[in-house]
LUMFI-527689 format. One record per residue (C-alpha): residue in three letters; y, x, z. Coordinates in steps of 0.25 Angstrom, whole numbers, plus 5000, padded with zeros to 4 digits. Each point is the difference from the previous one (the first is absolute). Layout:
BEGIN
resn  c2  c1  c3
ALA  Y  X  Z
...
This chain:
BEGIN
resn  c2  c1  c3
UNK  6136  5128  5113
UNK  4989  4999  4989
UNK  4999  5017  4995
UNK  4998  4999  4986
UNK  4999  5017  4999
UNK  4984  5002  4997
UNK  5001  5015  5002
UNK  5005  5011  5009
UNK  5016  5002  4999
UNK  5007  5012  5005
UNK  5014  5005  5000
UNK  5006  5012  4991
UNK  5012  5005  4997
UNK  4995  5006  4986
UNK  5008  5002  4990
UNK  4996  4990  4987
UNK  5008  5001  4985
UNK  5003  4986  4995
UNK  4998  4995  4985
UNK  5002  4988  4997
UNK  5004  4998  4985
UNK  5009  5008  4996
UNK  5005  5003  5015
UNK  4995  5011  5008
UNK  5004  5001  5014
UNK  4996  5010  5012
UNK  4994  4991  5012
UNK  4993  5001  5009
UNK  4986  4994  5008
UNK  5003  4995  5014
UNK  4985  4995  5001
UNK  4988  5001  4991
UNK  4985  4993  5000
UNK  4988  5001  4992
UNK  5007  4986  4992
UNK  5016  5001  5000
UNK  5011  5010  5006
UNK  5013  4996  5004
UNK  5012  5008  4995
UNK  5014  5001  5001
UNK  5007  5000  4986
UNK  5013  5003  4997
UNK  5000  4988  4990
UNK  4995  4986  5003
UNK  4987  4995  4991
UNK  4997  4985  4998
UNK  4985  4992  5006
UNK  4991  5002  4989
UNK  5007  5015  4994
UNK  4990  5009  4995
UNK  5003  5016  5004
UNK  4995  5013  5001
UNK  4998  5008  5014
UNK  4999  5014  4998
UNK  4998  5010  5013
UNK  4992  5010  5006
UNK  4990  5000  5012
UNK  4994  5008  5007
UNK  4986  5003  4997
UNK  4986  5010  5005
UNK  5006  5012  4993
UNK  5011  4997  4991
UNK  5012  4986  4998
UNK  4993  4991  4990
UNK  5014  4993  4992
UNK  4997  4988  4998
UNK  5005  4991  4991
UNK  4998  4984  5002
UNK  5002  4989  4994
UNK  5005  4989  5009
UNK  5006  4985  5002
UNK  5013  4995  5008
UNK  4994  4990  5008
UNK  5014  4999  5010
UNK  5011  5005  5000
UNK  5014  5002  5011
UNK  5014  5008  5001
UNK  4998  5007  5011
UNK  5016  5007  5004
UNK  5001  5008  4984
UNK  4987  4999  4998
UNK  4989  4992  4994
UNK  4986  5000  5009
UNK  4990  4993  4988
UNK  4985  4997  5003
UNK  4991  5004  4992
UNK  4987  4997  4997
UNK  4991  5011  4988
UNK  4993  4995  4989
UNK  4990  5009  4992
UNK  4997  5009  5011
UNK  4990  5014  4996
UNK  4989  5002  5009
UNK  5009  5013  5002
UNK  5012  4993  5003
UNK  4991  4993  5011
UNK  4993  5012  5004
UNK  5015  5007  5001
UNK  5006  4989  5008
UNK  4991  4996  5010
UNK  4996  5017  5003
UNK  5015  5001  5003
UNK  5000  4987  5008
UNK  4986  5004  5007
UNK  5009  5016  5002
UNK  5014  4991  5006
UNK  4989  4993  5011
UNK  4992  5012  5004
UNK  5013  5007  5003
UNK  5003  4987  5006
UNK  4990  5000  5010
UNK  5001  5017  5003
UNK  5012  4996  5005
UNK  4997  4988  5008
UNK  4988  5011  5005
UNK  5008  5009  5006
UNK  5013  4991  5005
UNK  4988  4996  5007
UNK  4992  5013  5006
UNK  5016  5004  5003
UNK  4999  4990  5011
UNK  4990  5008  5009
């Protein structure tokens, strides 16, 4: 199967506010990349729906609050939740920097964890 993603995607479990039309719900970021995210929502959304996603990411010495526009690329129901695959639109350079910084941070933690596991077996 051909991989369509062009940027690194990391798993996460961060709260997100999902705003669409006249509704706002609390959801969860399941995964995140520089170009999009997988979002768990209590409400469904159709492909092509524009949503605002508001969430915080740790960034250097503070938390960066991101307020991003995204378009639903695919949606599936899983148990009582809806999993939405979204593509970010109109990212500002500061948004890209915050997302990439978070991805790099998570990847550093993973590599440190693997390194610690390998050395503890010695």
